[in-house]
N, C-alpha and C positions, 0 to 999 in steps of 0.2 A: 489075674486081677492087678498085679503090680505093673504089668506091661500096659494095661489100659490106663492106669493112673499116670505112668511116666509119659504117655503120649497124649494125655488129655490137655487141651489148650487153655490152661488156666489163665495165662497171660492175655490171650485174645479175648477171653470171656470177661476178664476184669476191665480191659480197656473199652470194649463195646458196652459193658454194663455201666461204666461211669459216663460214657457219652449218652447212653439212653437216659440215665438218671438226670443228667444236666438238661437234656431236651424236655423231659417230662416236667421238671421243676419250672423251667421258663415257660413252657407251653401251658402249664396249669395257671400260672399268673395271668397270661394273656386270655385264656379261656374264662377265668373268673371275672374278667373285665369285658367279656362278650366281644372279643376281637376275632377277626376272620381267621387268623392262624393260631391254632390252639395246641393241645397236647400232641396229637398225631403229627402235625406238620413239623413242629419243633423237634420231636423225637426222631422223625425220619431224616431231617436235615442233619442233626447231630450224629446219628448212626451212619448216614452216608458219608459224611466227612471223615469219621473215624475209620470207616472201611477203606476210603481212598488212601489215607495215610498208612494204614496197616498193609495194604496191597503193595505199596512201594517198598516196605520193609521185607515182605516175603518174596517179592519178585526180583527186586534189584539189590536189596541190602540197605544199609543205612547210608545212602548217598545224599549229601546235603543238597545237591543240585536237583535230584529227583523230588525231594520233599519241597523244595522251593517251587518247582513247576506245578506240583499238585496244589500247593497253597495258592498260587497265582490263579489256577483254574477255579478253585473253590471261591475265592474272593470275587472273581469276575462272574462266575455262573450263578452265585447266590443273589447277585444283584437283580437278575431277571425274575427270580422268585419274589424277592422283596418288592420289586416294582408292581407285581400283581396285587399286593395288598394295599398299595397307596392309591387313594381315591381323591380326586379333586372335584368338588361340587361347583358346577358352573354358576349356579344362582348366587351362591354366597362367596365364591372364590376361596373357600376353605379347603384345607387338605387334611385328610384323615389317613391313619395307618402308618405314619412315619416311625413311631415307636415300635410297632410290631415288626415292620421291615428291618429296623435296626436290631431288634432282638433275634430275628431270624439270621441275620448276618453274624451276630456275635455267637449264636448257637452253632453255626457252621464252624467257626474257629474254635469253639469249645470242644466240639467233636474231634476236630483235627488235633488239638492239644492232647486229648485223652488217647486218640489213636496213635500219636507219636510217643506216648508213654510219659508225657509231661503232666503227671498227676497233680503235683502241687500247684503248678501254673493254672491248670484247669479248675481246681477247687477254689483257689483264690479269685480267679476271674469270675467263676460262677457266683461266688459270694458277693463280689462287687456289682455284678450285673443285676442280681436279685435285689440288692439294697437300692440300686438306682431305680429299678422298676417299682419297688415298694414305697420309697419315700420321695422320689423325684418330683412327682406331681404335687405332693403336699408342700414341698420346698418351693416349687415355682409359685404356688398360690400365696405362700407366706411372704416371699420376697416381693411379689406383686402388690400385696396389701401394704407392706412397709414402704414401698416406693410410690404408692398411690395409683398403680396401673389398674385399669378396668379390664376384666375378663368378660368379653361379650360372647353370646352364643353364636352369632354370625359376624364375621369381620366386615367392617364397613368398607365400601368401595373406595380404594385409595384415590381414584380419579374424580370422585364426586366433590362438588363444591359445598355440599351440605355436610357439615361436620357434627351436627347433632344427631344422636341416636334416634332411630325411628322405633315405633312400637314392635316391629319385627325383630329388633335387636334386643334380646333379653339377656339378663345376667345369667351366667352359667350356674346351673344348679347341680351339676354332676362333678365328681371328683376326677382329676386327671391322673393318669398313670403312664 
């Protein structure tokens, strides 16, 4: 029994567990707001990033250049996944999914941080990201009201000479996150 406990990878499990937790927390926020990338997507991104960082440790050792190359690949590669959740509507010229794409990108780096053993960095970043997702939309609306900006359901065509809102342009009734 002692041999089993000595060889049990508690370090790997804790790093992967923290990455999984970060992905689930961020994914739950996106899922609750009916976004395209939810718990599974965020959890898989965080776990995959943690695994990539952990593999450089186990295969190469703690080489800063190896970690740098892995991070460069993660930052570049996650952009393609993020691009898949960004949608542009031709009729209204409105873009949806930017926040979810950004949360996927941040989730990848959270996984990398936990995978690299940077637990405090990961936890602080997770807290900051979650606070941004929870209060960011409300703050945008508050500042918009204070500055007198109108939030319209569909953005007006910037090339149009007609500057008055049409009936199709309704005030937003939903909350932003």
